Every structure is written in C-alpha cells, then in structure tokens.
N, CA, C and O atoms as a printed pandas DataFrame, in Angstrom:
     atom_number atom_name residue_name chain_id  residue_number  x_coord  y_coord  z_coord
0              1         N          UNK        A               1   73.042  -17.770   70.348
1              2        CA          UNK        A               1   73.486  -16.595   69.436
2              3         C          UNK        A               1   73.999  -17.709   68.251
3              4         O          UNK        A               1   73.703  -17.464   67.081
4              5         N          UNK        A               2   74.455  -18.430   68.443
5              6        CA          UNK        A               2   74.654  -19.666   67.821
6              7         C          UNK        A               2   73.987  -20.248   66.923
7              8         O          UNK        A               2   74.245  -20.431   65.734
8              9         N          UNK        A               3   72.935  -20.593   67.669
9             10        CA          UNK        A               3   72.062  -21.152   66.993
10            11         C          UNK        A               3   70.906  -20.602   66.283
11            12         O          UNK        A               3   70.088  -21.230   65.610
12            13         N          UNK        A               4   70.967  -18.691   66.647
13            14        CA          UNK        A               4   69.934  -18.017   65.729
14            15         C          UNK        A               4   71.111  -17.881   64.502
15            16         O          UNK        A               4   70.577  -17.935   63.394
16            17         N          UNK        A               5   72.158  -17.764   64.465
17            18        CA          UNK        A               5   73.178  -17.820   63.153
18            19         C          UNK        A               5   73.051  -18.620   62.482
19            20         O          UNK        A               5   72.929  -18.379   61.281
20            21         N          UNK        A               6   73.025  -19.911   62.963
21            22        CA          UNK        A               6   72.655  -21.295   62.260
22            23         C          UNK        A               6   71.094  -21.343   61.400
23            24         O          UNK        A               6   70.944  -21.622   60.210
24            25         N          UNK        A               7   70.138  -21.022   62.290
25            26        CA          UNK        A               7   69.175  -20.598   61.952
26            27         C          UNK        A               7   68.634  -19.795   60.408
27            28         O          UNK        A               7   67.897  -20.105   59.473
28            29         N          UNK        A               8   69.269  -18.904   60.695
29            30        CA          UNK        A               8   69.226  -17.575   59.918
30            31         C          UNK        A               8   70.134  -17.954   58.336
31            32         O          UNK        A               8   69.807  -17.640   57.191
32            33         N          UNK        A               9   71.500  -18.828   58.868
33            34        CA          UNK        A               9   72.376  -19.402   57.491
34            35         C          UNK        A               9   71.123  -20.597   56.741
35            36         O          UNK        A               9   70.909  -20.517   55.531
36            37         N          UNK        A              10   70.445  -21.556   57.522
37            38        CA          UNK        A              10   69.799  -22.193   56.522
38            39         C          UNK        A              10   68.533  -21.744   55.928
39            40         O          UNK        A              10   68.007  -22.360   55.001
40            41         N          UNK        A              11   67.990  -20.585   56.493
41            42        CA          UNK        A              11   67.021  -19.576   55.859
42            43         C          UNK        A              11   67.339  -19.330   54.421
43            44         O          UNK        A              11   66.631  -19.661   53.470
44            45         N          UNK        A              12   68.532  -18.686   54.373
45            46        CA          UNK        A              12   69.008  -18.124   53.288
46            47         C          UNK        A              12   69.458  -18.988   52.521
47            48         O          UNK        A              12   69.476  -18.735   51.316
48            49         N          UNK        A              13   69.922  -20.187   52.984
49            50        CA          UNK        A              13   70.590  -21.113   51.956
50            51         C          UNK        A              13   69.037  -21.904   51.221
51            52         O          UNK        A              13   68.967  -22.414   50.103
52            53         N          UNK        A              14   68.185  -21.819   52.003
53            54        CA          UNK        A              14   66.779  -22.729   50.919
54            55         C          UNK        A              14   66.373  -21.362   50.676
55            56         O          UNK        A              14   65.635  -21.659   49.737
56            57         N          UNK        A              15   66.283  -20.416   50.738
57            58        CA          UNK        A              15   65.854  -19.543   49.942
58            59         C          UNK        A              15   66.240  -19.245   48.750
59            60         O          UNK        A              15   65.381  -19.079   47.884
60            61         N          UNK        A              16   67.628  -19.111   48.441
61            62        CA          UNK        A              16   68.832  -18.962   47.800
62            63         C          UNK        A              16   68.399  -20.088   46.488
63            64         O          UNK        A              16   68.250  -19.788   45.304
64            65         N          UNK        A              17   68.291  -21.119   46.966
65            66        CA          UNK        A              17   67.963  -22.508   46.205
66            67         C          UNK        A              17   66.880  -22.217   45.441
67            68         O          UNK        A              17   67.085  -22.467   44.253
68            69         N          UNK        A              18   65.686  -21.735   45.708
69            70        CA          UNK        A              18   64.487  -22.107   45.298
70            71         C          UNK        A              18   64.136  -20.893   44.542
71            72         O          UNK        A              18   63.051  -20.951   43.965
72            73         N          UNK        A              19   64.941  -19.603   44.394
73            74        CA          UNK        A              19   65.314  -17.950   43.817
74            75         C          UNK        A              19   66.267  -18.054   42.962
75            76         O          UNK        A              19   67.404  -17.657   43.219
76            77         N          UNK        A              20   65.911  -18.641   41.747
77            78        CA          UNK        A              20   66.930  -18.055   40.578
78            79         C          UNK        A              20   66.465  -17.626   39.572
79            80         O          UNK        A              20   65.265  -17.810   39.369
80            81         N          UNK        A              21   67.160  -17.006   38.738
81            82        CA          UNK        A              21   66.923  -16.363   37.454
82            83         C          UNK        A              21   67.349  -16.699   36.094
83            84         O          UNK        A              21   67.115  -16.115   35.035
84            85         N          UNK        A              22   68.040  -17.787   36.345
85            86        CA          UNK        A              22   68.732  -18.484   35.282
86            87         C          UNK        A              22   67.764  -19.214   34.270
87            88         O          UNK        A              22   66.861  -19.987   34.590
88            89         N          UNK        A              23   68.091  -18.852   33.067
89            90        CA          UNK        A              23   66.844  -19.634   32.170
90            91         C          UNK        A              23   67.043  -21.228   32.674
91            92         O          UNK        A              23   67.810  -21.749   33.484
92            93         N          UNK        A              24   65.993  -21.739   31.811
93            94        CA          UNK        A              24   65.721  -23.450   32.134
94            95         C          UNK        A              24   66.709  -23.667   30.819
95            96         O          UNK        A              24   66.779  -23.058   29.751
96            97         N          UNK        A              25   67.481  -24.856   31.385
97            98        CA          UNK        A              25   67.965  -25.678   30.446
98            99         C          UNK        A              25   67.535  -26.212   28.996
99           100         O          UNK        A              25   66.752  -27.161   29.016
100          101         N          UNK        A              26   67.968  -25.697   27.642
101          102        CA          UNK        A              26   66.608  -26.289   26.844
102          103         C          UNK        A              26   66.447  -28.024   26.664
103          104         O          UNK        A              26   67.200  -28.867   27.150
104          105         N          UNK        A              27   65.446  -28.222   25.966
105          106        CA          UNK        A              27   65.465  -29.724   25.954
106          107         C          UNK        A              27   65.500  -29.998   24.445
107          108         O          UNK        A              27   64.525  -29.835   23.711
108          109         N          UNK        A              28   66.810  -30.466   24.010
109          110        CA          UNK        A              28   67.096  -30.843   22.764
110          111         C          UNK        A              28   66.676  -31.708   22.085
111          112         O          UNK        A              28   67.003  -31.755   20.899
112          113         N          UNK        A              29   65.754  -32.728   22.693
113          114        CA          UNK        A              29   65.227  -33.803   22.236
114          115         C          UNK        A              29   64.470  -33.744   21.132
115          116         O          UNK        A              29   63.655  -32.840   21.310
116          117         N          UNK        A              30   64.297  -34.318   19.922
117          118        CA          UNK        A              30   62.921  -34.038   19.009
118          119         C          UNK        A              30   62.080  -35.294   19.200
119          120         O          UNK        A              30   61.664  -35.749   18.134
120          121         N          UNK        A              31   61.703  -36.013   20.369
121          122        CA          UNK        A              31   60.923  -37.249   20.242
122          123         C          UNK        A              31   60.508  -36.807   22.033
123          124         O          UNK        A              31   61.164  -36.559   23.045
124          125         N          UNK        A              32   59.185  -36.885   21.704
125          126        CA          UNK        A              32   58.981  -37.198   23.404
126          127         C          UNK        A              32   59.759  -38.053   24.133
127          128         O          UNK        A              32   60.299  -39.075   23.710
128          129         N          UNK        A              33   59.808  -37.566   25.343
129          130        CA          UNK        A              33   60.990  -38.640   26.297
130          131         C          UNK        A              33   59.774  -39.824   27.089
131          132         O          UNK        A              33   60.124  -40.782   27.778
132          133         N          UNK        A              34   58.314  -39.450   26.772
133          134        CA          UNK        A              34   57.667  -40.261   27.432
134          135         C          UNK        A              34   56.918  -41.356   26.055
135          136         O          UNK        A              34   57.117  -42.570   26.089
136          137         N          UNK        A              35   56.259  -40.849   25.168
137          138        CA          UNK        A              35   55.895  -41.646   24.142
138          139         C          UNK        A              35   57.005  -42.287   23.204
139          140         O          UNK        A              35   57.007  -43.461   22.836
140          141         N          UNK        A              36   57.949  -41.323   22.878
141          142        CA          UNK        A              36   58.637  -41.620   21.870
142          143         C          UNK        A              36   57.945  -40.823   20.306
143          144         O          UNK        A              36   58.385  -40.956   19.164
144          145         N          UNK        A              37   56.980  -40.157   20.675
145          146        CA          UNK        A              37   56.352  -39.589   19.130
146          147         C          UNK        A              37   57.404  -38.450   18.863
147          148         O          UNK        A              37   58.125  -38.064   19.783
148          149         N          UNK        A              38   57.484  -37.930   17.637
149          150        CA          UNK        A              38   58.127  -37.134   17.005
150          151         C          UNK        A              38   57.468  -35.807   17.490
151          152         O          UNK        A              38   56.286  -35.576   17.232
152          153         N          UNK        A              39   58.319  -34.856   18.262
153          154        CA          UNK        A              39   57.649  -33.527   18.360
154          155         C          UNK        A              39   57.077  -32.748   17.334
155          156         O          UNK        A              39   57.602  -32.796   16.222
156          157         N          UNK        A              40   56.211  -32.127   17.498
157          158        CA          UNK        A              40   55.515  -31.309   16.376
158          159         C          UNK        A              40   54.645  -32.058   15.165
159          160         O          UNK        A              40   54.245  -31.613   14.089
160          161         N          UNK        A              41   54.550  -33.026   15.614
161          162        CA          UNK        A              41   54.102  -34.133   14.254
162          163         C          UNK        A              41   52.767  -34.344   14.599
163          164         O          UNK        A              41   52.369  -33.505   15.408
164          165         N          UNK        A              42   51.669  -35.440   14.160
165          166        CA          UNK        A              42   50.394  -35.434   13.993
166          167         C          UNK        A              42   49.931  -34.798   15.829
167          168         O          UNK        A              42   48.829  -34.250   15.859
168          169         N          UNK        A              43   50.395  -34.836   16.676
169          170        CA          UNK        A              43   49.907  -34.324   17.772
170          171         C          UNK        A              43   49.947  -33.085   17.821
171          172         O          UNK        A              43   49.461  -32.739   18.897
172          173         N          UNK        A              44   50.389  -31.903   17.006
173          174        CA          UNK        A              44   50.600  -30.174   17.025
174          175         C          UNK        A              44   51.947  -29.607   17.825
175          176         O          UNK        A              44   53.083  -30.081   17.863
176          177         N          UNK        A              45   51.604  -28.867   18.213
177          178        CA          UNK        A              45   52.637  -28.308   18.801
178          179         C          UNK        A              45   53.071  -29.187   20.087
179          180         O          UNK        A              45   52.185  -29.947   20.479
180          181         N          UNK        A              46   54.273  -29.211   20.802
181          182        CA          UNK        A              46   54.662  -29.692   21.948
182          183         C          UNK        A              46   54.049  -28.874   23.023
183          184         O          UNK        A              46   53.723  -27.693   23.141
184          185         N          UNK        A              47   54.004  -30.182   23.935
185          186        CA          UNK        A              47   53.513  -29.203   25.465
186          187         C          UNK        A              47   54.819  -29.112   26.313
187          188         O          UNK        A              47   55.429  -30.047   26.832
188          189         N          UNK        A              48   55.099  -27.846   26.341
189          190        CA          UNK        A              48   56.310  -27.490   26.779
190          191         C          UNK        A              48   56.386  -26.680   28.443
191          192         O          UNK        A              48   55.950  -25.545   28.637
192          193         N          UNK        A              49   56.972  -27.466   29.421
193          194        CA          UNK        A              49   57.179  -26.901   30.761
194          195         C          UNK        A              49   58.201  -27.136   31.259
195          196         O          UNK        A              49   58.825  -28.147   30.936
196          197         N          UNK        A              50   58.762  -26.074   32.396
197          198        CA          UNK        A              50   59.647  -26.313   32.983
198          199         C          UNK        A              50   59.813  -27.050   34.250
199          200         O          UNK        A              50   58.964  -26.772   35.097
200          201         N          UNK        A              51   60.821  -28.041   34.632
201          202        CA          UNK        A              51   60.922  -28.567   35.662
202          203         C          UNK        A              51   61.986  -28.664   36.188
203          204         O          UNK        A              51   62.863  -29.343   35.655
204          205         N          UNK        A              52   62.178  -28.073   37.264
205          206        CA          UNK        A              52   63.601  -27.970   38.387
206          207         C          UNK        A              52   64.753  -27.318   37.159
207          208         O          UNK        A              52   65.855  -27.851   37.034
208          209         N          UNK        A              53   64.387  -26.249   36.389
209          210        CA          UNK        A              53   65.600  -25.608   35.607
210          211         C          UNK        A              53   65.688  -26.455   34.294
211          212         O          UNK        A              53   66.505  -26.096   33.446
212          213         N          UNK        A              54   64.961  -27.477   34.079
213          214        CA          UNK        A              54   65.042  -28.236   32.741
214          215         C          UNK        A              54   63.718  -27.786   32.000
215          216         O          UNK        A              54   62.618  -27.836   32.550
216          217         N          UNK        A              55   63.910  -27.353   30.736
217          218        CA          UNK        A              55   62.620  -27.168   29.701
218          219         C          UNK        A              55   62.529  -28.709   29.384
219          220         O          UNK        A              55   63.491  -29.474   29.444
220          221         N          UNK        A              56   61.198  -29.075   29.026
221          222        CA          UNK        A              56   60.661  -30.508   28.824
222          223         C          UNK        A              56   59.820  -30.332   27.815
223          224         O          UNK        A              56   59.104  -29.330   27.813
224          225         N          UNK        A              57   59.769  -31.061   27.009
225          226        CA          UNK        A              57   58.959  -31.078   25.679
226          227         C          UNK        A              57   58.151  -32.341   25.202
227          228         O          UNK        A              57   58.784  -33.175   24.554
228          229         N          UNK        A              58   56.712  -32.587   25.475
229          230        CA          UNK        A              58   56.303  -33.728   25.720
230          231         C          UNK        A              58   55.374  -33.528   24.256
231          232         O          UNK        A              58   55.068  -32.431   23.788
232          233         N          UNK        A              59   55.009  -34.883   23.660
233          234        CA          UNK        A              59   54.335  -34.700   22.477
234          235         C          UNK        A              59   53.038  -33.986   22.779
235          236         O          UNK        A              59   52.753  -33.220   21.859
236          237         N          UNK        A              60   51.988  -33.981   23.952
237          238        CA          UNK        A              60   50.754  -33.786   23.903
238          239         C          UNK        A              60   50.699  -33.633   25.637
239          240         O          UNK        A              60   51.613  -33.917   26.412
240          241         N          UNK        A              61   49.584  -33.194   25.918
241          242        CA          UNK        A              61   49.512  -32.807   27.871
242          243         C          UNK        A              61   49.246  -34.240   28.185
243          244         O          UNK        A              61   49.712  -34.477   29.299
244          245         N          UNK        A              62   48.694  -35.277   27.665
245          246        CA          UNK        A              62   48.312  -36.406   28.253
246          247         C          UNK        A              62   49.472  -37.314   28.576
247          248         O          UNK        A              62   49.512  -38.487   28.948
248          249         N          UNK        A              63   50.525  -36.299   28.288
249          250        CA          UNK        A              63   52.410  -37.416   28.628
250          251         C          UNK        A              63   52.148  -37.304   29.857
251          252         O          UNK        A              63   52.131  -38.271   30.619
252          253         N          UNK        A              64   51.807  -35.590   30.357
253          254        CA          UNK        A              64   52.441  -35.314   31.806
254          255         C          UNK        A              64   52.114  -36.097   32.435
255          256         O          UNK        A              64   52.996  -36.232   33.283
256          257         N          UNK        A              65   51.097  -37.005   32.659
257          258        CA          UNK        A              65   50.400  -37.666   33.666
258          259         C          UNK        A              65   52.019  -39.084   34.013
259          260         O          UNK        A              65   52.347  -39.558   35.100
260          261         N          UNK        A              66   52.456  -39.272   33.047
261          262        CA          UNK        A              66   53.302  -40.309   32.903
262          263         C          UNK        A              66   54.649  -39.670   33.390
263          264         O          UNK        A              66   55.266  -40.201   34.314
264          265         N          UNK        A              67   55.080  -38.605   32.815
265          266        CA          UNK        A              67   56.275  -37.540   33.479
266          267         C          UNK        A              67   56.228  -37.534   34.715
267          268         O          UNK        A              67   57.301  -37.900   35.195
268          269         N          UNK        A              68   55.335  -37.239   35.584
269          270        CA          UNK        A              68   54.456  -36.816   36.927
270          271         C          UNK        A              68   55.349  -38.174   37.603
271          272         O          UNK        A              68   56.214  -38.100   38.476
272          273         N          UNK        A              69   54.823  -39.480   36.871
273          274        CA          UNK        A              69   55.344  -40.446   37.911
274          275         C          UNK        A              69   56.591  -41.038   38.136
275          276         O          UNK        A              69   56.858  -41.893   38.979
276          277         N          UNK        A              70   57.657  -40.290   36.960
277          278        CA          UNK        A              70   58.634  -41.021   36.741
278          279         C          UNK        A              70   59.915  -40.149   36.651
279          280         O          UNK        A              70   61.033  -40.648   36.521
280          281         N          UNK        A              71   59.689  -38.865   36.725
281          282        CA          UNK        A              71   60.224  -37.401   36.038
282          283         C          UNK        A              71   61.949  -38.010   36.178
283          284         O          UNK        A              71   62.540  -38.251   35.125
284          285         N          UNK        A              72   62.418  -38.151   37.050
285          286        CA          UNK        A              72   64.220  -38.788   37.000
286          287         C          UNK        A              72   64.329  -39.245   35.801
287          288         O          UNK        A              72   64.935  -38.536   34.997
288          289         N          UNK        A              73   63.718  -40.690   35.295
289          290        CA          UNK        A              73   63.715  -41.173   34.288
290          291         C          UNK        A              73   63.626  -40.515   33.167
291          292         O          UNK        A              73   64.561  -40.492   32.367
292          293         N          UNK        A              74   62.273  -39.780   32.928
293          294        CA          UNK        A              74   62.218  -38.482   31.591
294          295         C          UNK        A              74   63.489  -37.874   31.656
295          296         O          UNK        A              74   64.182  -38.070   30.658
296          297         N          UNK        A              75   64.062  -37.091   32.685
297          298        CA          UNK        A              75   64.908  -36.203   32.558
298          299         C          UNK        A              75   66.378  -36.260   32.603
299          300         O          UNK        A              75   67.286  -35.462   32.836
300          301         N          UNK        A              76   66.259  -37.656   32.252
301          302        CA          UNK        A              76   67.551  -38.423   32.080
302          303         C          UNK        A              76   67.821  -38.394   30.474
303          304         O          UNK        A              76   68.864  -38.046   29.921
304          305         N          UNK        A              77   66.629  -38.843   29.870
305          306        CA          UNK        A              77   66.694  -39.028   28.512
306          307         C          UNK        A              77   67.182  -37.234   28.012
307          308         O          UNK        A              77   68.103  -36.930   27.253
308          309         N          UNK        A              78   66.392  -36.457   28.602
309          310        CA          UNK        A              78   66.144  -35.444   27.950
310          311         C          UNK        A              78   67.673  -34.304   28.109
311          312         O          UNK        A              78   67.908  -33.232   27.551
312          313         N          UNK        A              79   68.638  -35.258   29.297
313          314        CA          UNK        A              79   70.157  -34.678   29.389
314          315         C          UNK        A              79   70.637  -35.323   29.174
315          316         O          UNK        A              79   71.768  -34.879   28.975
316          317         N          UNK        A              80   70.588  -36.941   28.934
317          318        CA          UNK        A              80   71.945  -37.164   27.915
318          319         C          UNK        A              80   71.633  -36.554   26.820
319          320         O          UNK        A              80   72.669  -35.972   26.500
320          321         N          UNK        A              81   70.681  -36.287   25.900
321          322        CA          UNK        A              81   70.446  -35.487   24.496
322          323         C          UNK        A              81   71.281  -34.393   24.505
323          324         O          UNK        A              81   71.615  -33.716   23.532
324          325         N          UNK        A              82   71.588  -34.261   25.616
325          326        CA          UNK        A              82   72.079  -32.956   25.558
326          327         C          UNK        A              82   73.663  -32.348   26.253
327          328         O          UNK        A              82   74.127  -31.242   26.532
328          329         N          UNK        A              83   74.133  -33.800   26.329
329          330        CA          UNK        A              83   75.460  -34.074   26.660
330          331         C          UNK        A              83   76.255  -33.960   25.408
331          332         O          UNK        A              83   75.900  -34.231   24.261
332          333         N          UNK        A              84   77.417  -33.499   25.846
333          334        CA          UNK        A              84   78.504  -33.542   24.575
334          335         C          UNK        A              84   78.736  -35.010   23.953
335          336         O          UNK        A              84   78.731  -35.856   24.846
336          337         N          UNK        A              85   78.910  -35.470   22.844
337          338        CA          UNK        A              85   79.385  -36.405   22.033
338          339         C          UNK        A              85   80.714  -36.708   22.182
339          340         O          UNK        A              85   81.677  -35.998   21.894
340          341         N          UNK        A              86   80.699  -38.169   22.804
341          342        CA          UNK        A              86   82.271  -38.361   23.010
342          343         C          UNK        A              86   82.478  -38.906   21.370
343          344         O          UNK        A              86   83.596  -39.217   20.959
C-alpha cells in the first residue's frame, strides 16, 4: 500500500512539473545571446522560441544549433539581463 502511494505521488509530481500554464519569462536582451548580433537588425525579425519556460530570441534560425549545444550558457546571459540591477 505504501509503495502504491509513493508511486502515485511520484507520478503526480512529475505531471505537475511538466504541465504549466504560466507564460514564459521574457527575454530582455537586445542582442542575440549566441552571436552578439543586434536583434531585428540585418538578419530581420528575431527567431523566437521557448526553452524550459524561458523565451529565447536569436538573431536567426542558424544560431539555434549552437544554442542547443550549450543552452545553460545562453540562458544565463538571458537571465542575467533580466536580473534587477544592484
């Protein structure tokens, strides 16, 4: 019985973590975190997607493959830009 409750609780927790209706955190950078290029510049409209609840804006779809290689590195840049200034 205890095992069944533990499994049920674990399943509910996993489901709760993956199903969220919260809007993504906005990406406040004005440059591509991958290339450093200005967003909306010569490359046209930014390539926008959501990664783990965080909006990500890249200068072009080509930067996505580099983002996918090291997402934590680029997410840190985005999150640092959104952090309150001290």
